[in-house]
C-alpha positions in Angstrom: 90.3 -236.3 154.9 90.1 -233.5 157.4 90.0 -233.9 161.2 86.3 -232.9 161.1 85.5 -235.8 158.8 87.2 -238.2 161.1 84.9 -237.2 164.0 81.8 -237.2 161.8 82.2 -240.9 161.0 79.5 -243.2 162.5 80.9 -245.0 165.5 81.3 -248.7 165.4 78.6 -250.5 167.4 80.1 -253.1 169.7 77.8 -256.1 170.3 78.1 -258.4 173.2 76.2 -261.4 174.4 76.3 -262.4 178.0 74.1 -265.2 179.4 74.7 -264.7 183.1 76.5 -261.4 183.1 75.6 -257.9 184.1 73.1 -257.4 181.2 71.2 -260.5 182.1 71.0 -259.4 185.7 69.6 -256.0 184.7 67.0 -257.6 182.5 66.0 -259.9 185.2 65.7 -257.1 187.7 63.6 -255.1 185.2 61.3 -258.0 184.5 60.8 -258.5 188.3 60.0 -254.8 188.6 57.4 -254.9 185.8 55.7 -258.2 186.9 55.8 -257.5 190.6 57.6 -259.2 193.4 57.9 -262.9 192.8 60.1 -265.7 194.2 60.9 -263.9 197.5 59.1 -266.7 199.4 61.9 -269.0 198.3 63.9 -267.5 201.2 61.4 -268.7 203.8 62.0 -271.7 206.0 58.8 -273.3 204.7 59.9 -273.3 201.1 63.4 -274.4 202.0 62.1 -277.3 204.1 60.1 -278.5 201.1 63.0 -278.1 198.8 65.2 -280.1 201.2 62.7 -282.9 201.1 62.8 -283.0 197.3 66.6 -282.9 197.4 66.9 -285.7 200.0 64.4 -288.0 198.2 66.2 -287.7 194.9 69.6 -288.2 196.5 68.3 -291.5 197.9 66.7 -292.6 194.6 67.9 -295.9 192.9 69.0 -295.4 189.3 69.5 -298.4 187.0 70.7 -298.2 183.4 73.3 -295.5 183.7 76.1 -294.2 185.9 75.8 -290.6 184.9 72.9 -289.8 187.2 74.9 -289.9 190.4 73.6 -288.7 193.8 75.2 -285.3 193.5 73.6 -284.6 190.1 70.2 -285.8 191.4 70.4 -283.5 194.4 71.3 -280.5 192.2 68.5 -281.5 189.8 65.9 -281.7 192.6 66.9 -278.3 194.0 66.8 -276.7 190.5 63.4 -278.2 189.8 62.0 -277.0 193.1 63.2 -273.4 192.8 63.3 -272.9 189.0 60.9 -275.5 187.6 63.5 -276.9 185.2 67.1 -278.2 185.2 69.6 -278.4 182.4 72.7 -280.6 182.4 75.3 -281.0 179.6 76.0 -284.6 178.9 79.8 -285.4 178.8 81.7 -288.6 179.0 83.0 -287.7 182.5 79.5 -287.0 183.8 76.7 -284.5 183.8 77.7 -280.8 183.9 75.1 -278.5 185.6 74.2 -275.4 183.6 73.5 -272.1 185.4 71.8 -270.4 182.5 70.7 -271.4 179.0 69.0 -270.3 175.9 67.5 -272.6 173.3 65.9 -272.8 169.8 62.9 -275.0 169.1 61.1 -276.7 166.2 57.6 -278.0 166.6 57.7 -276.8 170.2 60.7 -279.1 171.0 64.2 -277.9 171.7 66.8 -278.6 169.0 69.8 -276.6 170.1 71.1 -275.0 173.3 73.5 -272.2 174.3 74.4 -273.0 177.9 76.4 -271.2 180.6 78.6 -273.3 182.9 79.8 -271.8 186.2 83.5 -272.0 186.9 85.5 -270.8 189.9 87.4 -268.3 187.8 84.5 -267.2 185.6 81.7 -268.9 183.6 82.0 -270.3 180.1 79.4 -270.5 177.3 79.0 -273.5 175.0 76.7 -274.5 172.2 75.2 -278.0 172.1 72.5 -279.9 170.2 69.4 -281.1 172.0 70.8 -284.7 172.1 73.7 -283.5 174.2 71.6 -281.8 176.8 69.5 -283.3 179.6 66.6 -280.9 180.1 63.9 -281.7 182.6 60.8 -279.5 183.0 57.9 -279.6 185.4 54.7 -277.5 185.3 55.1 -276.8 181.6 52.5 -274.7 179.9 51.1 -275.5 176.4 52.0 -271.9 175.3 55.7 -272.6 176.1 56.2 -276.3 176.5 59.9 -275.9 176.5 59.8 -273.9 179.7 59.2 -275.2 183.2 57.5 -273.4 186.1 58.4 -273.6 189.8 55.8 -274.4 192.4 56.1 -271.0 194.0 55.6 -269.3 190.6 52.5 -271.3 190.0 51.2 -270.2 193.5 52.5 -266.6 193.3 49.6 -265.2 195.3 50.2 -267.5 198.3 53.9 -267.0 198.0 53.4 -263.2 198.1 51.1 -263.5 201.1 53.6 -265.6 203.0 56.4 -263.2 202.2 54.3 -260.2 203.2 53.2 -261.8 206.5 56.7 -262.8 207.5 58.1 -259.4 206.5 55.4 -257.7 208.5 56.0 -259.8 211.6 59.7 -259.3 211.3 59.2 -255.5 211.3 56.9 -255.8 214.2 59.4 -257.7 216.3 62.1 -255.3 215.2 60.4 -251.9 215.7 57.3 -252.4 217.8 57.4 -251.4 221.5 57.2 -254.9 222.8 57.0 -255.0 226.5 57.2 -251.2 226.8 54.8 -249.3 229.1 53.6 -245.7 229.6 54.8 -244.9 233.2 53.2 -242.0 235.0 55.6 -239.6 236.6 55.1 -236.4 238.6 55.9 -233.0 237.1 59.6 -232.3 236.7 62.2 -230.6 234.6 62.5 -231.6 231.0 66.1 -232.6 231.3 65.3 -234.8 234.3 62.5 -236.4 232.3 64.7 -237.1 229.3 67.5 -238.5 231.5 65.0 -240.7 233.3 63.5 -241.9 230.0 66.9 -242.9 228.6 67.7 -244.8 231.8 64.8 -247.2 231.3 66.0 -250.6 230.1 64.1 -252.5 227.4 62.7 -249.5 225.5 62.5 -250.3 221.8 63.0 -247.4 219.4 62.6 -244.8 222.2 58.9 -245.3 222.4 58.6 -245.1 226.2 56.4 -242.2 227.2 55.8 -240.5 230.5 52.8 -238.5 231.6 52.3 -236.3 234.5 50.0 -237.2 237.4 50.5 -233.9 239.3 47.5 -232.2 237.7 44.3 -230.9 239.0 40.9 -231.8 237.5 37.6 -230.4 238.8 39.3 -228.7 241.7 41.1 -231.7 243.0 44.3 -233.8 242.5 44.5 -236.7 240.2 43.2 -239.9 241.5 45.7 -242.6 242.6 44.6 -244.9 239.8 46.6 -242.7 237.4 49.7 -244.3 238.8 48.9 -247.6 237.1 51.2 -248.1 234.1 49.7 -248.7 230.6 51.1 -251.4 228.3 51.8 -250.3 224.7 52.6 -253.8 223.3 50.7 -254.2 220.0 47.9 -256.8 220.0 49.1 -259.1 217.2 46.5 -261.7 218.0 43.6 -259.5 216.9 45.1 -259.0 213.4 44.8 -262.7 212.7 48.3 -262.7 211.4 49.3 -265.9 213.1 46.4 -267.8 211.6 47.0 -266.3 208.2 50.7 -267.2 208.4 49.8 -270.8 209.2 47.4 -271.0 206.3 49.9 -269.5 203.9 52.6 -272.0 205.1 50.1 -274.9 204.6 49.3 -273.8 201.1 53.0 -273.5 200.2 53.5 -277.1 201.5 50.6 -278.2 199.4 52.1 -276.6 196.3 55.3 -278.6 196.8 53.3 -281.8 197.3 54.0 -282.0 201.1 51.1 -282.7 203.4 50.8 -279.7 205.8 50.3 -282.0 208.7 53.9 -283.1 208.4 55.1 -279.9 210.0 52.3 -279.8 212.7 53.6 -279.9 216.3 51.1 -282.7 217.2 52.0 -284.9 214.2 52.2 -288.6 215.0 54.1 -291.4 213.4 51.3 -292.7 211.1 50.7 -289.2 209.7 54.4 -288.7 209.1 54.6 -292.0 207.1 51.4 -291.1 205.2 52.9 -287.7 204.3 56.1 -289.4 203.2 54.1 -291.7 200.9 52.0 -288.9 199.5 55.1 -286.8 198.6 56.9 -289.7 197.0 54.0 -291.2 195.2 52.1 -288.2 193.8 55.0 -285.7 193.4 58.5 -287.1 193.3 58.0 -290.5 191.5 56.2 -288.9 188.5 59.1 -286.4 188.2 61.5 -289.4 188.4 59.6 -291.1 185.6 59.9 -287.9 183.5 63.6 -287.8 184.2 64.0 -291.5 183.4 62.2 -291.0 180.0 64.4 -288.0 179.2 67.6 -289.9 180.2 66.6 -293.0 178.2 66.1 -290.9 175.1 69.3 -288.9 175.5 71.7 -291.6 176.9 70.6 -294.3 174.5 69.8 -297.0 177.1 66.7 -297.7 179.2 66.9 -295.9 182.5 64.8 -296.5 185.5 64.6 -294.3 188.6 62.9 -295.5 191.8 62.1 -293.1 194.6 59.4 -295.1 196.5 61.7 -298.0 197.6 64.8 -296.2 199.0 62.7 -293.6 200.9 60.6 -296.5 202.4 57.5 -294.6 201.0 55.2 -297.6 201.2 52.9 -299.2 203.7 55.0 -302.0 205.2 52.1 -303.3 207.3 49.8 -303.3 204.3 52.4 -305.1 202.1 52.7 -307.8 204.8 49.0 -308.3 205.0 48.7 -308.4 201.2 51.5 -311.0 201.1 49.7 -313.1 203.7 46.5 -312.9 201.7 48.2 -314.0 198.5 49.9 -317.0 200.2 46.6 -317.9 201.8 44.8 -317.6 198.4 47.4 -319.9 196.8 47.0 -322.5 199.6 43.3 -322.5 199.2 43.5 -322.8 195.5 45.9 -325.7 195.8 43.5 -327.4 198.2 40.6 -326.8 195.8 42.6 -328.3 193.0 42.7 -325.2 190.8 45.3 -325.0 188.0 48.1 -322.4 188.5 47.1 -320.7 185.3 43.6 -320.1 186.7 45.1 -318.6 189.9 47.5 -316.4 188.0 44.6 -315.1 185.8 42.6 -314.3 188.9 45.5 -312.4 190.4 46.1 -310.5 187.2 42.6 -309.1 187.3 43.5 -307.6 190.6 46.8 -306.2 189.1 48.8 -308.4 191.4 51.9 -309.4 189.4 
């Protein structure tokens, strides 16, 4: 074989598979470029406040039936659900191992095998596991891809984009706009003197401070003394309705996370705070906890129950006390009337009072 034949040979193609490596980051960046900006609103204080509420509520949840769902795992699960719409944990005897990235294969729309990436201090590792070895919780799943979850911000991408655009615009205004700057009249003078005087002004932002001459003649006479009045160049943000639009976008983001917007209102009172707490726990977090309990019961082999309402005190204590007093009074009246206990229990069962 000649040296030319050696160089004419087809090169060996090297194949690599990286779940959370540089290739995956490039693909994610390309996908974000094609589909548009999405998920940037996760960096806002509004979204992070809602995520913290989810995380705190799940950290307080009471779990019965297993010791694997500790408070640390529940906090990680809640944050992953709020930001990514799904959470994957590898089930091991020592506990649940959080997965940073994963790929799966399905049959009949249900996962049957996973390839998961686990973050380590010295570098991530990749493992393959069956569906029974993985705890996979999803929210906002679509019938087209029931094995994938969607985050609240992704389901409300228009509002999230509006919130991001408004906060970015206001940040640029406060950074570059000539807030508090004025146009100060000044008599005619040398250019060097004018430049030195302009640099000496304190508080000019971006060198936007301007001077104009008042030593001019118009219609045969000097300029009137009113020309000495300074003119403010601070932009009128109020007329742009940006403050109202920002408040509306924040309220919509809170609603997407299941948080009543009134919870973050400056004039919120105690009853509204308690009602917002009950609304978040009852209509958003407890259903997710039931999904997690069903998934854990199936994968761990024992019945699992997760309660968010009780530990977070997300119930009407006054209403419960009144209901208890009514039940006791009903039992006393039934006893006085001579009714059998079975009749009273049947009547209470119709009211769903167990």
